[in-house]
C-alpha positions in Angstrom: -43.8 14.7 -43.9 -44.3 18.0 -44.9 -45.8 20.9 -42.5 -48.9 21.0 -44.9 -49.5 16.8 -44.6 -49.0 17.1 -40.6 -51.6 19.3 -40.7 -53.9 17.8 -43.0 -53.4 14.5 -40.6 -54.4 16.5 -37.3 -58.3 16.3 -37.3 -60.4 19.5 -36.2 -60.0 20.2 -33.1 -63.6 21.4 -31.5 -63.1 23.9 -28.7 -64.1 22.6 -25.0 -66.8 25.6 -24.3 -68.3 24.1 -27.4 -68.4 20.5 -25.9 -69.5 22.0 -22.3 -72.3 23.4 -24.3 -73.6 20.3 -26.0 -73.1 18.8 -22.9 -75.4 21.4 -21.0 -78.3 21.0 -23.6 -78.2 17.1 -23.9 -79.1 16.9 -20.3 -81.5 19.9 -20.3 -83.3 17.7 -22.8 -82.7 14.6 -20.8 -84.7 16.5 -18.0 -87.4 17.8 -19.8 -88.0 14.6 -21.6 -87.9 12.1 -18.1 -89.9 14.4 -16.3 -93.3 12.8 -17.0 -94.8 10.7 -19.7 -97.4 13.2 -20.7 -94.6 15.8 -22.5 -96.1 16.1 -25.5 -99.4 14.6 -25.7 -101.6 14.4 -22.0 -104.1 12.0 -21.1 -107.6 13.5 -21.5 -109.6 11.9 -18.9 -113.1 13.5 -19.6 -115.3 16.0 -20.6 -118.4 18.3 -19.7 -121.0 20.3 -22.0 -120.8 23.5 -20.9 -123.2 24.8 -23.7 -124.2 23.5 -27.2 -120.9 24.6 -28.8 -118.2 24.8 -25.7 -117.2 22.0 -23.9 -114.4 21.7 -21.2 -111.9 18.8 -21.4 -110.2 17.2 -18.1 -106.7 17.0 -18.7 -103.7 15.2 -16.5 -100.4 16.9 -17.1 -97.6 17.5 -15.5 -96.9 20.0 -12.5 -95.5 23.0 -13.5 -96.1 22.6 -16.8 -97.9 24.8 -20.2 -101.0 23.1 -21.4 -102.9 24.2 -24.3 -105.7 23.2 -26.9 -103.5 22.9 -29.9 -106.0 21.7 -32.4 -109.8 20.8 -32.9 -111.0 19.2 -36.0 -114.8 18.8 -36.3 -116.4 16.8 -39.2 -120.3 15.5 -39.1 -119.3 12.1 -36.7 -116.8 13.3 -34.3 -114.8 15.9 -32.6 -111.3 15.4 -32.4 -109.0 17.3 -30.1 -105.5 17.6 -29.9 -103.9 19.1 -26.2 -100.2 19.9 -26.0 -98.1 20.2 -22.8 -94.9 21.5 -22.1 -93.6 21.0 -18.8 -91.0 23.5 -16.9 -87.8 21.1 -16.1 -87.4 20.2 -12.2 -84.0 18.4 -11.4 -85.4 17.3 -8.2 -87.0 14.4 -7.0 -90.9 14.0 -7.7 -94.1 12.4 -7.5 -95.6 11.0 -10.6 -98.6 12.3 -9.9 -100.7 14.0 -12.3 -102.4 17.9 -12.0 -105.9 17.9 -13.7 -106.6 21.0 -15.7 -110.0 22.2 -17.2 -109.4 23.3 -20.7 -112.3 25.2 -22.4 -112.9 24.4 -26.7 -115.0 26.5 -28.7 -116.5 24.4 -31.4 -118.0 25.8 -34.7 -120.9 24.1 -34.6 -123.2 22.5 -32.1 -122.2 19.1 -30.3 -125.1 17.4 -30.8 -124.5 13.6 -31.1 -121.0 13.9 -32.3 -118.6 11.8 -30.3 -115.4 13.6 -28.6 -112.2 12.2 -29.4 -108.6 13.0 -28.5 -106.1 13.5 -31.9 -105.2 9.7 -32.0 -109.1 8.8 -32.4 -109.3 7.3 -28.7 -112.9 8.2 -27.7 -112.8 10.8 -24.1 -115.6 10.0 -22.1 -118.3 12.7 -21.3 -118.5 13.5 -17.5 -122.1 13.6 -16.2 -123.7 17.1 -15.1 -123.1 18.0 -11.1 -120.1 16.2 -10.9 
């Protein structure tokens, strides 16, 4: 066996630092993904009418998270709201309790009698005034 054949038979060796980096990236991804089931699309519990062109949506999101309205699609019959959240990874034991946050949504037209839904089309109930 020649030296070039021996070189071809050895596989490509991946440096140890690259393996360690890959393991760290995978662990961080698992922490973010496992922190809460609402990582991407949090639960919208209700909405209230601020004025005819503004509503406030109540969202249950993980503590220590960044939550925002990412899309509002209006049609003649409904208003679809997409909310996304990105929690910060907390590698300590925690409760499953969600923080309720109110996000303001500005509409292009008056809400009127259109129904408010989440991005998947599930209706979001209106919270009565004063509650």
